[in-house]
N, C-alpha and C positions, 0 to 999 in steps of 0.2 A: 280272092281274085287271082286269077292266073295271068302272069305277065308274058307277053309274046317274046319270042327269041329276039326280035328286033329291038325290043325295050332294053333286054340284057346287053346286047352288043353295044347300043348308045350309051348305057351307063359304064361299061368297060372302056369305051372311047374316052369318055369324060374323065375317068380315073387315071387314064394313061396320058393324058395332055401334058406336055412339058411346060412348066411354068417358068423356070429359070435353069440355064445350062441344061444338064440332063436330068433334072428333077421334076417329078410330078409334084402336085401340091402337097400331098401327104409326105413326100419324101423331104421337100423343102422345109416344112414345118417341123419335121423331126431333126433336120440339120441345125435349127436354131432352137432347140429344146435340151439344153446341156444336162438337165437333171436325169436324162436317160443313161448318163454315163456312170452313175453310182446307184446302188440299190436303196441307199438311204443318205440323204444330206445332213441329217441332224448331227452326225459326229463332227462334221466340219463346222457347222454353226456353234456347237458346243466349245469347240476349241477356240474359235475366234472370239466367241464372247468371253470365255475366261481368260484368255492370255490378254485380251484387251483391257478387262477389269485390273489384271494385275500391273499392266503398263501405266494405267492411269494412277494406281495406288503407290507405285514405286518412283515414278519419274516426276520431275517438277513440270507441271503443265497448268495452262490457264484454258479452262473449258468454256464453251458456249459463247465465245466472243463473237459479236454481231459484225457483220461486215456489210449488211444492208437492212433494210427496214422489215423485210418479210420475215415471218416466224421461223422459216427453215433456213434463213441466211445466216448460218452459224459455222464457226470453225473451232477447232481445237489446236492450241499452240503447245508443242512439247519443246521446252527450252533447252538451250545449251548455256554452259557457264561461260563461254568465251563470247568476246565482243565481235561484232560484224561477221557473223558466221553466215555460211551458205544456208539457203532455206529450200527444203524439199517439200513440195505440196502434193498430196495424194488424192485421187479420185476414186471412190469406192465402185464396185460393181453392183451387180444385182438386177440386171436385165432392164435397168432404167426405171424400176418400179419397187424395188426392195432394198433393205438395210439402209445403214446410215453411218455416218463418221463413227460413232461409238464401237462399231464392229471392226474397225481397222487400226485401233489404237496400238495393236500389238506389232504393227509396222514400225513404230516409233524407236524402240530400244536400238537397233542397229544403226540407225541415223545419229541419234543423240550421243551414243557411245564412241562414234567416230568424229563427233565435234560439229554436228549439223543441227539445225532446227528442223523438226518435222511437223508439219501442218495437215490434219485431217479435215477435209472440207465437206460440208453438208450443202445439200441443194434439193430442190423440189423433186418429187418422183410422179412419173406417169401412172394413171391418166389424168390425174388432178393437174399437173403441169404439163405443157406441150414441151416438145424438145427445143424449140426455139427459146422458151422461157428458161429451161434448165441451163442451157448454154449461155444465155445472157446473165444469169446468176454466177455462173463460174467466171465469166469474164469480169463481173463487178468484183468478185473476190480476189482475183489476180491484181486488179486496180487497187484494192484496198490493202493488199499484202504490199505491193510496191510502194504505196504512199505512207505505210505505217511501220516498215520494216525496222526502222531505228527505234521503235518504241519497245521492241522485244529483242533487241541485240542482233537482228537479222542484217544481212547485206543485200540491199535490193538489186545490186547489180549481179547477184548470183542466186537467181531464183531458178529451181529446177521442178520438174514435173513427173508425175507417174499416174498411171491408171490401169486397172485391171478389168477385163471383160467389158461391160458397158462403160466403165470409167475409162477404159483405154480409148474407145470411140469418143468420149467427151474430151479427154486430154488431146486427142488427135485434132478435134475441132479447135483447141486453143492454139495449136501449132499451126493451124491453117492460115491462109492468106487473107488479106482484105478487111480486117476489123479493129486492129489495135490503135490506129490514128483517132478514130471515132470515140475511143475510151480514153484518149489522152495518154496512151502508153507508148513506150518506145517499140520499134519493131522486133529488137532483139531482147524483149523483157524475159523470155524464157531462154535459158542458156543450155538446156539439155533436157531429154525426156527419156523415161523407160515406159514402154507400152507392151502389155502382156496379155496375150488372148483375147484380142479385141476384134470386133467387126468394123471395118472402116469403110466399107462400101454398103451404103443403106438400101440400094435397089433390091437385092434379095431379102433383105429385112422387111422392106415395105410389102414385098409380095408374099411375106410369110404370115403365120398366125400371130406373130408378134405385133402386127399393125392393127389388131383387134384394140389394143390399148394405146398404142402410139399414134394411130390415127393419122398417119402421114399421107399427104397427096404427093404428087410428082414434085411440085415446087418445094414444098418444105423438105422433102427427103433429099433434094439436090442442095438446099442451103446448108444442110447439116452433114453433107456427105464429105468427109475428109479427102477421100480418093480424088475428088473433083476440085480440090482447094489445096493443092500441094504448093508451098511457097517456093519462090525462086532462090530463096536464100534462108534456109532454115537450120535451126541448131542440130547438133549430133544428136542421134536418137538410137536407142537400143530396142529392137522388136523381137519378142520372144512368144513361144507357144509351146505346149506340151506335145509330146509324140502321141499321147492318148486323147487328143482333142477330136471333136467331130471333124469331118472332112472340110466343111465350109470354113471353120475358124482356122484351120491350117492353111488353107487356100487364101483366106484373107490377109493373114499375117504376112504371107509371102508376096502378095500382090501389093500391099501398102509399103513394104520395105523396098521392094524393086522400083516402085514409082518414086519414093524418096531418093534413092541412089540415081534414077534416071534423071531427076531434076538437078544433079549436081551436088546433093547434099550428102552428108556423112550419115551412114546408117550401118550399124552392126545387126545382124539377125542370128537367132539361135533356137533350134528345136531342142527342147529339154526333155532328156530321157526319163522314162518311167513316171511321167507326169499326166494326169488328166487335168481338165479344166480347173478343177477346185484345188487340186494340188499346186498348181501354178500360184494361185492367190496366197496360199499358205507359205510360200517360199519367201514372200515379202518380209516374213518375221525371223527369217533364219540369216544370220550374219555371214555365214559360209556359202550361200547360194549365189548362182550365177546372177541373178537379178539384183542382189544387194551389192555385189562387187561391181557390177557395171553402173549402178547408180552413184556409188561412191567414187568410182574412177572418173565419171563425168564431173564431179565437184572437186576432184583432185585431193581428195582427203583419205 
């Protein structure tokens, strides 16, 4: 079949329609596909898996502690020998649909060595779980940690948070306004947070290929959009991204940090040199990294 010139023009027009900012659909999809940054992701996965296994083998830890009735509602506690120590809770990345708490145990040593308790949190993954359900699980986990801190020598008045990639988005939702009272938590339950390489505005995510498994409509995207729920009195946060990130992840980090500051909240922001998206995650396991230094400074340890 021979296609007419008019058909070709219409196809070109469709391909050139701007979906978000100056991005066509294909360009926007590419902006939310971080695996394009590296030729092979397996060396990162191998490092995270091996280093995490070593951390679990060498540190005192209580694994697979249930914070709720669901099969995925589990957390790992890496203990401190001191009493009433600060608690750092980490939310893993993975595009809301991959990996689990067992892949981020390697983050624990810098925190435990500094005298803090480190908790790696598990939660449901898309598409089996909706974003609303995932965020609810994490809120329940924070409630469990706050209510049970004394059972593992933690100080419930010094709970801190971090997240990387999609975990940073989830962490930003825990910092968001309007939910703590309904869970029986104080407004200042989180005393500080480190957010790395996250998407904080879900509108472009909803419009991208990511939505094939997130299945967000406008209302659900708005509910889970941290940029639309900046608290009037939030804790100090540290927002960072790598200089080798995709443009959208750099833009999103800057936009969220600026919105946090515009609301009168304390926010430090940093572009980390010589790091792509996956390098930034690896920095959580390095005691001399800017990320760990910022997290420990928030805890004053």
